[in-house]
Residue frames as qw, qx, qy, qz and C-alpha x, y, z in Angstrom:
[[0.038, 0.625, 0.110, -0.772, 27.35, 1.15, -21.40],
 [0.613, 0.701, 0.363, 0.046, 25.79, 2.38, -24.56],
 [0.605, 0.024, 0.230, 0.762, 28.32, 3.61, -27.03],
 [0.114, 0.683, 0.354, 0.628, 26.13, 6.54, -28.11],
 [0.341, -0.832, -0.125, -0.419, 25.31, 7.96, -24.66],
 [0.345, 0.358, -0.685, 0.533, 27.86, 6.46, -22.32],
 [0.583, -0.363, 0.281, -0.670, 24.96, 5.82, -19.97],
 [0.202, -0.128, 0.961, -0.139, 24.63, 2.47, -18.20],
 [0.301, -0.249, -0.775, -0.497, 21.85, 0.29, -19.62],
 [0.527, -0.345, 0.119, -0.767, 18.45, 0.67, -18.02],
 [0.213, -0.059, 0.930, -0.293, 17.41, -1.90, -15.47],
 [0.076, -0.406, -0.860, -0.298, 14.24, -3.82, -16.13],
 [0.217, -0.156, 0.067, -0.961, 11.31, -1.37, -16.03],
 [0.043, 0.382, 0.893, -0.233, 8.17, -2.16, -14.02],
 [0.032, 0.704, 0.597, 0.384, 4.73, -0.67, -14.59],
 [0.331, -0.845, -0.266, 0.326, 5.15, 1.87, -11.76],
 [0.397, -0.437, 0.282, 0.756, 8.37, 3.26, -13.21],
 [0.234, 0.287, 0.650, 0.664, 6.83, 3.38, -16.70],
 [0.107, -0.811, -0.561, -0.126, 3.80, 5.24, -15.40],
 [0.358, -0.788, -0.070, 0.496, 5.88, 7.81, -13.56],
 [0.386, -0.174, 0.473, 0.772, 8.13, 8.31, -16.63],
 [0.133, 0.531, 0.662, 0.511, 5.05, 8.86, -18.79],
 [0.211, -0.889, -0.394, 0.097, 3.59, 11.36, -16.31],
 [0.417, -0.587, 0.164, 0.674, 6.97, 13.24, -16.10],
 [0.316, 0.146, 0.610, 0.712, 7.01, 13.30, -19.90],
 [0.011, -0.739, -0.603, -0.299, 3.43, 14.80, -20.03],
 [0.318, -0.870, -0.215, 0.310, 4.19, 17.37, -17.40],
 [0.485, -0.374, 0.296, 0.733, 7.49, 18.40, -18.98],
 [0.197, 0.182, 0.595, 0.757, 5.99, 19.00, -22.37],
 [0.254, 0.227, 0.285, -0.896, 2.99, 20.74, -20.85],
 [0.239, -0.210, -0.816, -0.483, 0.58, 18.38, -22.54],
 [0.561, -0.434, -0.165, -0.685, -3.01, 18.55, -21.45],
 [0.048, -0.303, 0.822, -0.480, -2.76, 17.39, -17.85],
 [0.645, 0.045, 0.437, -0.625, -6.42, 16.30, -17.76],
 [0.857, 0.381, -0.140, -0.317, -6.12, 14.04, -20.78],
 [0.585, -0.453, 0.662, 0.119, -4.13, 10.96, -20.00],
 [0.809, 0.414, 0.405, 0.095, -4.98, 9.66, -23.47],
 [0.397, 0.901, -0.146, 0.096, -3.07, 12.53, -25.14],
 [0.288, -0.759, 0.583, -0.038, -0.08, 11.98, -22.86],
 [0.774, -0.103, 0.625, 0.016, -0.15, 8.25, -23.48],
 [0.738, 0.625, 0.240, 0.086, -0.34, 8.71, -27.20],
 [0.208, 0.915, -0.329, 0.108, 2.53, 11.20, -27.28],
 [0.514, -0.579, 0.631, -0.057, 4.56, 8.88, -24.97],
 [0.850, 0.114, 0.512, 0.048, 4.07, 5.90, -27.18],
 [0.677, 0.685, 0.146, 0.228, 5.33, 7.79, -30.26],
 [0.169, -0.929, 0.321, 0.068, 8.27, 9.50, -28.54],
 [0.576, 0.563, -0.582, 0.116, 11.81, 8.58, -29.61],
 [0.868, -0.229, -0.401, 0.186, 13.49, 5.83, -27.62],
 [0.480, 0.177, -0.351, 0.784, 16.20, 8.21, -26.34],
 [0.290, -0.444, 0.066, -0.845, 13.53, 10.58, -25.01],
 [0.833, -0.372, -0.272, -0.307, 11.68, 7.71, -23.29],
 [0.780, -0.007, -0.439, 0.447, 14.94, 6.43, -21.80],
 [0.171, 0.344, -0.302, 0.873, 15.69, 9.83, -20.32],
 [0.534, -0.425, 0.006, -0.730, 12.32, 9.99, -18.67],
 [0.898, -0.215, -0.381, -0.032, 12.57, 6.43, -17.45],
 [0.570, 0.132, -0.458, 0.669, 15.97, 7.32, -15.80],
 [0.152, -0.387, 0.218, -0.883, 14.34, 10.36, -14.16],
 [0.766, -0.363, -0.190, -0.495, 11.43, 8.20, -12.95],
 [0.822, -0.089, -0.492, 0.272, 13.82, 5.68, -11.43],
 [0.303, 0.213, -0.392, 0.842, 15.50, 8.56, -9.50],
 [0.416, -0.373, 0.013, -0.829, 12.18, 10.01, -8.42],
 [0.857, -0.286, -0.325, -0.280, 10.86, 6.71, -7.22],
 [0.704, 0.021, -0.512, 0.493, 14.08, 5.86, -5.36],
 [0.071, 0.262, -0.348, 0.897, 13.94, 9.21, -3.52],
 [0.611, -0.351, -0.093, -0.703, 10.27, 8.74, -2.70],
 [0.865, -0.188, -0.465, -0.011, 10.87, 5.22, -1.40],
 [0.521, 0.082, -0.497, 0.689, 13.68, 6.48, 0.85],
 [0.143, -0.345, 0.162, -0.914, 11.55, 9.38, 2.13],
 [0.723, -0.417, -0.388, -0.392, 8.84, 7.05, 3.58],
 [0.431, -0.601, 0.540, -0.403, 9.15, 6.57, 7.37],
 [0.137, 0.285, -0.948, 0.028, 10.46, 3.26, 8.40],
 [0.325, 0.181, 0.814, -0.447, 7.14, 2.31, 10.07],
 [0.518, 0.368, -0.109, -0.765, 5.16, 3.04, 6.85],
 [0.351, 0.209, -0.862, -0.301, 5.63, -0.54, 5.70],
 [0.767, -0.327, -0.164, -0.527, 3.13, -1.69, 8.39],
 [0.713, 0.107, -0.659, 0.214, 5.63, -3.92, 10.06],
 [0.346, -0.066, -0.620, 0.701, 5.88, -2.13, 13.41],
 [0.293, -0.694, -0.440, -0.488, 2.48, -1.13, 14.53],
 [0.619, -0.587, -0.379, 0.357, 3.71, -0.98, 18.07],
 [0.402, -0.181, 0.023, 0.897, 6.19, 1.83, 17.31],
 [0.053, -0.424, -0.420, -0.801, 3.49, 3.64, 15.30],
 [0.489, -0.700, -0.500, -0.143, 1.20, 3.42, 18.29],
 [0.568, -0.477, -0.219, 0.633, 3.95, 4.84, 20.57],
 [0.246, 0.061, 0.199, 0.947, 4.62, 7.67, 18.22],
 [0.236, -0.575, -0.499, -0.604, 0.89, 8.46, 17.87],
 [0.561, -0.685, -0.443, 0.143, 0.47, 8.39, 21.66],
 [0.502, -0.316, -0.083, 0.801, 3.53, 10.66, 22.22],
 [0.111, 0.239, 0.334, 0.905, 2.36, 13.12, 19.60],
 [0.366, -0.643, -0.558, -0.377, -1.19, 13.13, 20.93],
 [0.571, -0.656, -0.360, 0.337, -0.14, 13.70, 24.56],
 [0.425, -0.150, 0.054, 0.891, 2.30, 16.42, 23.52],
 [0.051, -0.387, -0.420, -0.819, -0.37, 18.26, 21.54],
 [0.494, -0.678, -0.527, -0.138, -2.95, 17.81, 24.33],
 [0.586, -0.455, -0.272, 0.613, -0.39, 19.19, 26.76],
 [0.232, 0.050, 0.166, 0.957, 0.18, 22.29, 24.66],
 [0.291, -0.530, -0.497, -0.623, -3.59, 22.83, 24.26],
 [0.581, -0.624, -0.494, 0.169, -4.06, 22.28, 28.02],
 [0.473, -0.269, -0.135, 0.828, -1.34, 24.87, 28.72],
 [0.026, 0.262, 0.322, 0.910, -2.96, 27.35, 26.34],
 [0.446, -0.616, -0.539, -0.362, -6.39, 26.85, 27.98],
 [0.590, -0.546, -0.386, 0.452, -4.79, 27.38, 31.44],
 [0.312, -0.086, 0.041, 0.945, -3.13, 30.63, 30.24],
 [0.197, -0.471, -0.475, -0.717, -6.54, 31.73, 28.88],
 [0.560, -0.644, -0.519, -0.043, -8.14, 30.98, 32.31],
 [0.567, -0.423, -0.219, 0.673, -5.33, 32.82, 34.11],
 [0.200, 0.959, 0.149, -0.131, -5.73, 35.81, 31.72],
 [0.347, -0.673, 0.459, 0.465, -2.06, 35.52, 30.63],
 [0.711, 0.375, 0.516, 0.295, -2.69, 34.32, 27.05],
 [0.223, -0.504, 0.229, 0.803, -0.56, 36.57, 24.75],
 [0.087, -0.028, -0.617, -0.781, -2.95, 36.43, 21.77],
 [0.570, 0.128, 0.245, -0.774, -6.69, 36.67, 21.14],
 [0.419, 0.121, 0.900, 0.026, -8.60, 33.48, 20.49],
 [0.301, 0.100, -0.493, -0.810, -10.44, 33.22, 17.16],
 [0.538, -0.248, -0.735, -0.331, -12.54, 30.20, 17.95],
 [0.603, -0.624, 0.011, -0.497, -14.76, 29.83, 21.07],
 [0.134, -0.514, 0.767, -0.359, -13.13, 28.60, 24.21],
 [0.796, -0.033, 0.442, -0.413, -15.81, 25.92, 24.54],
 [0.867, 0.450, -0.185, -0.106, -14.75, 24.34, 21.24],
 [0.357, 0.610, -0.653, 0.272, -11.14, 24.25, 22.36],
 [0.461, -0.338, 0.667, -0.478, -12.15, 22.76, 25.72],
 [0.902, 0.172, 0.222, -0.327, -14.16, 20.11, 23.91],
 [0.683, 0.590, -0.429, 0.042, -11.20, 19.37, 21.61],
 [0.004, 0.535, -0.751, 0.387, -9.03, 18.75, 24.69],
 [0.710, -0.124, 0.515, -0.464, -11.68, 16.43, 26.15],
 [0.907, 0.379, -0.043, -0.177, -11.76, 14.39, 22.94],
 [0.449, 0.643, -0.586, 0.204, -7.95, 14.28, 22.85],
 [0.314, -0.431, 0.714, -0.453, -7.84, 13.08, 26.45],
 [0.851, 0.066, 0.351, -0.385, -10.47, 10.39, 25.76],
 [0.803, 0.515, -0.297, -0.032, -8.48, 9.21, 22.68],
 [0.154, 0.592, -0.721, 0.326, -5.35, 8.97, 24.85],
 [0.604, -0.226, 0.619, -0.449, -7.34, 6.80, 27.32],
 [0.910, 0.318, 0.086, -0.253, -8.47, 4.55, 24.42],
 [0.574, 0.627, -0.513, 0.117, -4.90, 4.22, 23.17],
 [0.162, -0.504, 0.746, -0.403, -3.68, 3.31, 26.65],
 [0.785, -0.018, 0.454, -0.421, -6.41, 0.71, 26.96],
 [0.864, 0.467, -0.155, -0.109, -5.60, -0.79, 23.57],
 [0.307, 0.656, -0.643, 0.249, -1.88, -0.79, 24.41],
 [0.470, -0.367, 0.681, -0.426, -2.62, -2.64, 27.61],
 [0.889, 0.189, 0.277, -0.312, -4.63, -5.30, 25.77],
 [0.812, 0.554, -0.170, 0.073, -1.95, -5.69, 23.09],
 [0.808, -0.427, 0.054, 0.401, 0.94, -5.67, 25.59],
 [0.507, 0.592, 0.043, 0.625, 2.50, -2.52, 24.11],
 [0.465, -0.560, -0.244, 0.641, 4.58, -0.32, 26.38],
 [0.272, 0.906, 0.256, 0.200, 3.73, 3.26, 25.24],
 [0.268, -0.927, 0.224, 0.138, 6.74, 4.73, 27.04],
 [0.796, -0.151, 0.423, 0.406, 9.28, 2.40, 25.44],
 [0.186, 0.806, -0.290, -0.482, 11.66, 4.30, 23.11],
 [0.903, 0.415, 0.052, 0.099, 12.64, 2.81, 19.74],
 [0.695, -0.417, 0.228, 0.539, 16.41, 2.35, 19.66],
 [0.513, 0.379, 0.403, 0.656, 16.54, 3.90, 16.20],
 [0.010, -0.857, -0.252, -0.449, 14.98, 7.16, 17.43],
 [0.601, -0.750, -0.110, 0.252, 17.11, 7.62, 20.50]]
């Protein structure tokens, strides 16, 4: 720990952390947001203790952002992403189908803003996309109904 601040020493700083720290610095001091040159110049001449503070903030911001990404965002489990996409698509299509049916029955409890033909076409496209996803899943041997153990 530093004797002056009692803060633990900073870990090695990568370019991403440095860039975020510099941007935080520029935003904090309300420097011209459109001029990265001004921000960079001010950043380069800032005191070391100021830069260290922003680097620490950048480390925290990046750690939080990295944790907030969904587990499938790393590209490793395309099968689960396909399952999620299919489930979301079919759920949305089901809700739209139900709304169109209530419209046809005259029981819709609000007035449509867009034409019914556009909504019907949207449902047709969603249904066709679901067919394509099912076909792709069959070719790639992906069970679209399988639940990920982490989401159960």
